[in-house]
Each structure stands twice: as C-alpha cells, then as structure tokens.
C-alpha positions as CSV (number, residue, x, y, z in Angstrom):
1,M,0.4,0.1,-0.1
2,T,2.9,2.2,1.0
3,H,4.9,2.0,-2.3
4,E,1.4,2.4,-4.1
5,L,0.8,5.8,-2.5
6,E,4.4,6.9,-3.3
7,P,3.6,8.1,-7.1
8,I,0.7,10.1,-5.5
9,L,2.2,12.2,-3.0
10,S,5.4,12.8,-5.0
11,R,3.4,14.4,-7.5
12,I,1.4,15.9,-4.7
13,A,5.3,17.4,-3.2
14,E,6.4,18.6,-6.9
15,A,3.1,20.8,-7.4
16,L,3.0,22.0,-3.7
17,E,7.3,23.2,-4.7
18,R,5.6,24.8,-8.3
19,L,3.1,27.0,-6.7
20,A,5.4,27.9,-3.5
21,P,6.5,31.6,-4.4
22,A,9.9,31.5,-5.2
23,K,13.4,31.9,-3.8
24,P,14.3,36.2,-3.9
25,A,17.5,36.5,-5.9
26,E,20.7,37.1,-4.0
27,P,21.4,41.0,-3.6
28,A,23.6,41.8,-6.1
29,F,25.2,45.0,-4.0
30,A,27.8,45.0,-5.3
31,D,26.4,46.8,-8.7
32,A,25.7,50.0,-7.9
33,R,25.5,51.7,-3.6
34,L,21.7,52.7,-3.7
35,F,18.7,50.7,-3.6
36,R,15.0,50.6,-3.6
37,H,13.5,48.1,-1.7
38,D,10.2,45.8,-2.8
39,P,9.0,44.2,0.2
40,A,6.5,41.8,-2.0
41,T,9.5,40.3,-3.8
42,G,12.5,40.8,-1.1
43,G,14.5,42.0,-3.8
44,F,16.4,45.5,-4.2
45,H,16.3,47.2,-6.9
46,P,20.1,49.5,-8.0
47,A,19.5,53.3,-8.7
48,P,21.6,56.0,-10.2
49,D,24.3,57.4,-7.5
50,Y,22.5,60.9,-6.5
51,P,23.8,64.2,-8.5
52,L,23.4,66.8,-6.6
53,P,26.5,67.3,-4.1
54,L,27.1,68.3,-0.9
55,A,28.7,71.4,-0.8
56,A,26.1,72.5,-3.7
57,L,24.0,72.8,-0.3
58,V,23.6,76.2,1.2
59,G,21.7,77.2,4.4
60,V,22.4,73.7,6.5
61,E,25.5,73.8,7.5
62,R,24.9,72.9,11.3
63,Q,22.6,70.2,10.0
64,K,25.3,68.8,6.9
65,D,28.2,68.7,9.8
66,R,25.6,67.1,12.5
67,F,24.6,64.2,10.1
68,V,27.7,63.3,8.1
69,E,29.8,63.0,11.3
70,N,27.3,61.1,12.2
71,L,27.6,58.6,8.8
72,Q,31.7,58.9,9.0
73,R,31.2,57.1,12.6
74,F,28.4,54.8,11.0
75,A,30.6,54.3,8.7
76,A,33.7,53.9,10.9
77,G,31.8,50.9,12.5
78,L,32.1,53.1,16.1
79,P,28.7,54.2,18.2
80,C,26.1,56.0,17.0
81,N,21.9,56.8,16.4
82,H,19.9,56.5,14.1
83,A,18.3,60.4,12.4
84,L,15.7,61.2,11.8
85,L,16.0,64.7,9.8
86,W,12.8,66.8,11.0
87,G,11.5,70.2,10.1
88,V,9.2,72.2,7.0
89,R,8.2,71.4,4.1
90,G,10.6,72.4,0.8
91,T,14.2,73.3,2.8
92,G,16.6,70.0,2.1
93,K,16.2,66.9,4.3
94,S,15.8,64.8,2.1
95,S,18.7,66.3,-0.3
96,L,21.1,66.7,2.3
97,A,20.2,62.8,3.6
98,K,21.1,61.1,0.1
99,A,24.2,63.9,-1.0
100,A,25.8,63.3,2.6
101,F,25.1,59.6,1.9
102,M,27.3,60.2,-1.4
103,D,29.8,62.4,0.4
104,V,30.5,59.4,2.8
105,A,30.4,56.6,0.5
106,A,33.1,57.9,-1.8
107,K,35.7,56.7,1.3
108,A,33.6,53.9,2.3
109,P,33.1,51.1,-0.3
110,E,31.5,49.1,1.8
111,L,28.7,51.6,2.7
112,K,24.6,51.1,0.4
113,L,21.4,53.1,1.1
114,V,18.2,51.3,1.0
115,E,15.4,53.7,0.5
116,V,11.7,52.0,2.2
117,D,8.6,53.7,0.8
118,R,6.8,55.0,4.1
119,D,3.9,52.9,3.4
120,Q,5.6,49.8,3.8
121,V,7.2,50.5,7.2
122,T,5.4,47.2,8.4
123,A,8.9,45.5,6.1
124,L,11.2,47.5,8.2
125,P,12.1,43.9,10.6
126,A,12.1,41.0,8.3
127,L,14.2,43.6,6.2
128,F,16.5,44.5,8.6
129,D,16.7,40.7,9.6
130,V,18.0,40.0,5.7
131,L,20.5,43.1,6.4
132,R,22.2,42.0,9.4
133,A,23.5,39.1,7.6
134,R,25.5,41.0,5.4
135,S,28.9,42.2,5.7
136,E,28.1,45.9,4.6
137,R,26.5,48.7,5.8
138,F,23.4,49.7,5.3
139,V,21.7,53.5,5.8
140,V,18.2,52.6,5.7
141,L,16.7,55.5,4.6
142,C,12.6,56.8,4.4
143,D,11.6,59.8,3.3
144,D,8.5,61.4,4.8
145,L,8.2,59.3,7.4
146,S,4.7,59.3,9.6
147,F,1.7,56.8,11.0
148,E,-0.7,57.5,8.8
149,E,-1.9,53.7,8.9
150,G,-2.1,53.9,12.6
151,A,-0.1,51.8,15.5
152,D,0.7,48.9,13.8
153,A,3.4,50.8,11.6
154,A,4.4,52.4,14.6
155,K,4.7,48.7,16.0
156,A,6.7,47.7,13.7
157,L,9.6,50.1,13.7
158,K,9.5,50.6,17.0
159,S,10.0,45.8,16.7
160,A,13.0,47.2,14.3
161,L,15.1,50.2,15.7
162,E,15.1,48.1,18.8
163,G,15.5,44.1,17.6
164,G,14.1,42.1,19.6
165,V,15.9,39.5,21.1
166,S,18.3,40.0,19.0
167,G,19.7,43.9,18.7
168,P,19.0,46.0,16.6
169,P,21.7,45.7,13.0
170,A,24.8,46.8,14.3
171,N,25.8,47.3,10.2
172,V,21.6,49.0,9.9
173,L,21.2,52.8,10.3
174,F,17.8,54.2,9.7
175,A,17.5,57.6,8.6
176,A,13.5,59.1,8.3
177,T,12.8,62.8,7.0
178,S,9.4,63.8,8.2
179,N,7.7,67.0,8.5
180,R,6.6,66.7,11.8
181,R,9.2,65.7,15.0
182,H,6.6,63.4,16.7
183,L,5.8,61.2,13.2
184,M,1.9,61.7,14.6
185,P,-0.7,61.9,11.7
186,R,-1.9,64.8,9.9
187,S,-5.2,63.8,10.8
188,H,-4.7,61.9,13.8
189,G,-7.3,64.1,16.1
190,E,-9.7,63.2,13.2
191,R,-8.9,59.4,13.2
192,A,-9.2,59.1,16.8
193,G,-12.4,61.0,16.8
194,Q,-13.7,58.0,14.3
195,Q,-12.0,55.8,16.2
196,E,-14.2,56.2,20.1
197,D,-16.5,53.1,19.8
198,R,-13.0,50.9,20.4
199,G,-12.3,53.7,24.0
200,L,-10.7,56.8,24.8
201,V,-7.8,54.4,26.5
202,A,-7.2,52.5,23.7
203,A,-7.1,55.9,20.9
204,A,-5.0,57.2,23.9
205,E,-2.6,54.4,23.7
206,D,-2.6,54.3,20.5
207,A,-1.4,57.4,20.1
208,E,1.6,56.7,22.7
209,E,2.7,54.6,20.7
210,E,3.4,56.1,17.8
211,V,4.8,59.3,19.7
212,S,6.8,57.1,21.7
213,V,8.5,56.0,17.7
214,S,11.0,59.2,17.7
215,D,12.5,58.8,21.5
216,R,14.0,55.8,19.8
217,F,16.1,58.5,17.1
218,G,19.4,59.5,19.4
219,L,20.1,62.4,16.7
220,W,17.1,64.8,15.6
221,I,18.1,67.4,13.6
222,G,15.4,70.6,12.7
223,F,15.0,71.9,9.8
224,P,13.8,76.0,10.3
225,P,12.2,78.0,7.6
226,M,15.0,79.5,5.7
227,D,15.4,84.0,5.5
228,Q,15.5,86.1,3.2
229,P,19.0,86.4,3.5
230,T,19.7,82.6,3.2
231,Y,17.5,81.9,0.3
232,L,19.2,84.3,-1.6
233,A,22.6,82.8,-0.4
234,A,20.8,79.3,-1.8
235,V,19.5,81.2,-4.8
236,Q,23.2,82.5,-6.1
237,G,25.1,79.0,-4.6
238,Y,23.5,77.5,-7.4
239,A,24.2,80.2,-10.0
240,K,27.4,80.2,-9.5
241,R,28.2,76.3,-9.3
242,Y,26.5,76.5,-12.5
243,G,27.6,79.3,-14.3
244,L,23.7,80.7,-14.5
245,K,24.2,84.4,-14.5
246,A,21.2,87.6,-14.6
247,A,22.1,91.3,-13.7
248,D,18.5,91.0,-11.6
249,L,18.7,87.4,-10.2
250,D,18.1,88.8,-6.3
251,R,15.3,90.5,-7.4
252,R,14.4,88.0,-9.5
253,A,14.7,85.4,-6.9
254,L,12.8,87.2,-4.4
255,Q,9.8,87.5,-6.7
256,W,9.7,84.4,-7.2
257,A,9.8,82.9,-3.6
258,Q,6.2,85.3,-3.6
259,L,4.6,84.0,-6.3
260,R,4.7,80.7,-5.0
261,G,4.2,81.8,-1.2
262,A,7.8,80.5,0.5
263,R,11.6,80.5,1.0
264,S,12.6,77.2,0.6
265,G,15.7,75.4,-0.3
266,R,13.7,73.4,-2.7
267,V,12.0,76.8,-4.1
268,A,15.3,78.0,-4.6
269,W,16.0,75.1,-6.4
270,Q,13.1,75.7,-8.8
271,F,13.5,79.2,-9.6
272,I,17.3,78.2,-11.0
273,R,15.9,75.2,-13.3
274,D,13.4,78.1,-14.2
275,L,16.7,80.7,-15.5
276,A,18.9,77.5,-16.4
277,G,15.8,76.8,-19.0
278,E,15.7,80.5,-20.1
279,L,19.6,80.5,-20.7
280,G,19.6,77.1,-22.0
281,K,21.5,75.6,-19.9
282,S,21.6,72.1,-18.4
283,L,21.4,71.4,-14.9
284,P,22.3,67.8,-13.6
285,L,18.9,66.8,-12.4
C-alpha cells in the first residue's frame, strides 16, 4: 500500500513546490550604492548615484556637519545614532540625507543606501533581519515618514530599531525625514474621533505608541524655515556653481518666492531650474 501511494505523494510534493513563491534572488549590492527595496518580492533594485553634491546645499551647514559626523562614525563602525531629520517642507532634508551619503560613501565602498517607502514601514523588521547577515553597512532611508496607518506601523518601526531579543543590527543605520518632529499623522485628531468605539483608552494608547517612536531616534536634526538672506545665498550659490548669470538675480529670486508663498531650498532650486531653462543651460537633475 505504501508503494502504491509513493507516486501520488511525489506528484503532490512537486505541485506544492511549483505553487510555492520563488526564493528571492541574492542581492547584488556590488552593482550600485543606492537601492530601493520591494517588500513584495524581497528584491533590491539598484538606482543611479544621487547627482547633487553636498557642497551645493546652502543654508544648512550645521545640519550637514551633524549628519555627516554621525554617518562617518557609522561607516567606521563607531557608536552612532539613528537619525530623524525633521522640519518644514522644502528645506533640504531628503537632499541632505542622500548627498551626505554619497559624500561619505565615496571613501567607504562597503556603505550602501536602501530606500524604503513610508507605506511599507511594517516590512522593516524583516528587512533588517536580511541586512543583518550581510557584510556591507546599510543606511536605510525612509522619506516623509509619518504614521498615517496608525499604531501598527509605529510598532513595526520600534521593533526594527530595537531588534527584539537579538538586538538591532550593528550594520544598519536608520534615517528618516519628516515634516513633523513626533511623526504624528496629519489627521490624528480626526482619526481618534472616528475610533471612539474602541474607547478613549485604546485611542490614547495608539497615540502614545506613535509619539514614542521618535524617542528611538538618538539624533534629531531640525530644519527651520529659511529666512531671506539664506534663501538668496542658496540662489546665488546655485547660480555660481552652474554658471548662471542674471543682472537682477536677487530681485527675480524674491519675486519667484513671493509667487510660491515660501522661501526654501526647494523653491531656490526651482527658480534656478527656471533660470537655466531660460538661458538654455542644463543642470544635473
């Protein structure tokens, strides 16, 4: 009877193997320095080097020095902290993180950057477990982080940063940018009102869970609004770097900022792009 069942069991096993998801390909981290992670497939997709040099970022010297110092310690295997870059939109948080990485990685070939989407924060513990076994050192970057989906994402991030019983991976530095220091969702008050059926205690616990995540970042770097002299310095710095000349540069830059209703590094760069297009010159990005 056993021999009669063997062919059937063999066919069942083969069918199950065909239905099983394919094992993710071994990451080819030697192919690039920047990668995007896809939790659905477990893949790491290489990306081109970030083109904007660190020296081109004007008006954030203190922030640059602090972030680069922490990153250099990580690259050297010295004690460092996970970093939260927070502040008003358009002040260069994401640009600084990527440009600083490229600057430090130029002297540390084992350093890699893996970018994750803010909507995939719940996959971070599994990602950290994969990276833990690698010989490279990884900066995991999440841009515009906030917990719109609630406490589950906050718990996942805390789990990743604390590492559970095995501790956090020594070869992973997590960096996040956010418009809000405590990473609270924009509609947190409305969401809490919608969840009254869960009870006030449960809603308060969710809020505490989300706020407490920011405490896991040992390094907070703030990006305040840009004043007019700093904004003009950024415009002048970009214009000089890329050889753009205009007799009324400052006046036009201020008019551009007035039309946008804001002064920031992003607005300065958008003005420079418009000026370069007018003058028929190209820019790196």
